[in-house]
N, C-alpha and C positions, 0 to 999 in steps of 0.2 A: 503493499499501499505507499502510495505516494507521502512525503512528510507535508504537514500541515505548515503553509506559508502564513496564515491568518489564521487566529485562535483566540475567538472573543469568547470571558465570563464573566455572567454574571451583570453586563453591562447598564447602569445608570447615567441617564443624563435628563439633567433640570433646568428649565427655564423659570428663576425664582422659585417660586412653590410650586408651580406645575411641573412632574413628572412625565415627560416624555416620550423616555426611555424607561422597561421597568426592570429589567435583568434581565436581558437577554444572552444567550449564548450559541455562538454560531462558527461556523470552519470553512477554509477553501484552503482544500488543498495543491500543494505543488502542479500548475499546469493545468488546473478545472478550470470552467466557466460557471458560474454562480447565482444565481438571480436572488433576488427580492424583491418582493411584489407585497400588493396591498395596498388600501384604499388611501386618498388623498388623507393626509394627518395621522395615516398611523406608526409615523417616526422613522422612515424610510431615509429620508434626507438628512435627517438629525442625526440619524447611526452611521451613516458614511460620513458628516462632517466630525464625529467624532473619533473615526477612524484614521481619519487626514490629517487631526491635528488642529482643526478649524474650532472643536470646543472642548471644552476638559470638560470629563465625564464625573458626576458624583461619586460613583462605585466602580468597581470591577474590575478586569485585567484586559488588555490588548497585548498579545503575544505575535511581532511580525518575525519571521524566521527564527523563532526559540527565543526572543528576544524580548523583555518586558518594556513596551514603549508607551504606556498608558498615561496620559498627557501630554506626550510630547509635542513641542510645535511643529508647526507643517514643513517648514524649511528644512529641519531636520529628516524629517520621514521622506522626503523629497530626496535630499542624498543617499538616504538608506534603501533608496526604490520603490516608495511609496507615492504614487502619484493620484490624483483623484481630479478628472471632466465632471465641472460643477455643472448642477441645474442652470439652465439659463446661458449655457457657452462662458461666459465670464472672459469674454476677447478683451483684448485692448484699444479699442475703439478707432482712436487716432495715429495705431503704429501700422505700418504696415506688416501683409501677410507675413514676409520674411522679418521683420522684426519680431510679432511676437512667438515665433518658433526658436528665437533666438533667445527669449526670455524664459523658453521652456529647459532651457540649456544652461542655464546660469549657474547650476550647482557646478557643472561638470568644467572639469581642468584637462581631459585628456583630450588627444590628438585627433579623434571620428566623430566632431560636430561635423562637418560638411559632409562624411556619408550618408550622417542622418535627415539632413537638410533634402539628400537623393530619395533616402527613404520614404520621407513625408510626402513628397512631391509625385514619387512612384505610387503611393497609396492615394495620394488626389491630386489628379491631374489637373484638376481643376483649379488646384492652389497656385499651382506652377504656372498657369497661365497669369494669373493675377498678383503675381509674388510683389511687386509693387506698389500695389493696390491698398488703401487703408480699410483695416478690417470691417473698420463701421459702417464702409458701403457695400458689404456682402450679404447675398441674402441669409435667411437662418438656415438653410441647410449647408449652406459655406460654410456660415460660423461655427456650425455645430462640427463639419471637416477638421475647420483650422482649430479648434480645443481639444480635439483628442489627436491633434497631429502634435500639439504642442505640446500636450503631458507626455506623448513619447519621445520627444527630445530628450527629456530627462531618463532615458532609457529604465522605464519601471519594470520591476521584477512583478510588481501588485497594479494593477490600474484597478481603482475606483470609477465606475459610470454612473452619473445619477441623470436619468430621463434623458437618453441622446436623441428621443423622437420624439419628443414633445416638441408641437407647432408645426412639426415639418409634414410636406405633401408625402403622400402614399410612394410615387417612385423616389425620392430624396432618402424614408426612413430603409427602404431595400435598400438604397446605397451604402446608407450606414451600416446596416446588420449584417451586410456582405462586409464591408470592410471588420466589423467586430472581429466575426468568425475568419478571417485574413490575421489578424494579431493573434488571436487565439493559436491558430495553426501557428506562428511562428514561435509559441512556447511563454507569450506572457500568459500569466495569470487573472482571471479577471473576475470582477465582485460587480455585478450589474443591477440596478433600480431601475426599474421600465412600468409606466402606466400599461405599456402594451403588453397584458401579462402571456397572452397568447406567443406573441414575437419571442419573447423571453422565454417562455417554458420550452419554444420552437429551437432556439437554440443552446439553449446551456443543459449541464448533464445533471445538477440538483438544483431545488429551489426552497428558499424558505417563503413564507406567508405570515406578514405582519400583522397584526391587529390592536390598534389603539397600544400600542406600544410596547407590544409584547409579540412572541413567537408563537404561531398558533398553530402551523403546522409546517412540518420540515420531508422532505421525500426527493426521491429523483423525479428529475422532472417531466419524466412519461408519466411517470403513477401519478400527478399533481394535476396535468394536461388533462385525464378521465377523471379523476375524484368530485364527484358529484357535488360537494359543498364546493371548491375553486371554481367549476364550471360555471355551476348559478351566480357566486357574487363577481367574480371575476372574468369571465370569459364570455358573459352574456347568454349564456344556455339553460 
């Protein structure tokens, strides 16, 4: 069995007096593509933000590659190989595509950054065509491509993706998910939060279902796809 890249135990996150995440356990093994699905407000984005070092947990532990990284700030986690593609893209609108990609590599001191620019442009040819264009002038789908490419510039071992299909046209959603498959095939481990549960479960090997700050179900993705409760609540069937 593959080793855990991520192991979360009894993670608790609160906003003031409101407990948003109520002591969850989850794990992602090396090379896996795992999804976290659930309704709006279930605590999925809050969980990813805590894992990426943008929120400080109220309790519990986060082990990354066997090391306790609970509460470590985001920039330290990026150096360790854990990167987040945030909900809403979060690109630097006034910077060009090329400058955004350079920001993704800001923690690196190796000589292979140029090779990763080429990789980004191969994954997303549309970005190559517009590399000197300000990111703020791109379409939503192009900005999502850029947000993913920027995160990959840090050479992550574990990539957290938050709602990559949100607000995109169906044809662009398909392109983004084809890219997610390609990234996983390269050996990057992924944890995906996605509103389109059917699509997420179709590309992932395992899934967790989150309800009001707790994990309600955990299973192989194929089993969750045919689970009557999941089908009724999240697949519109």
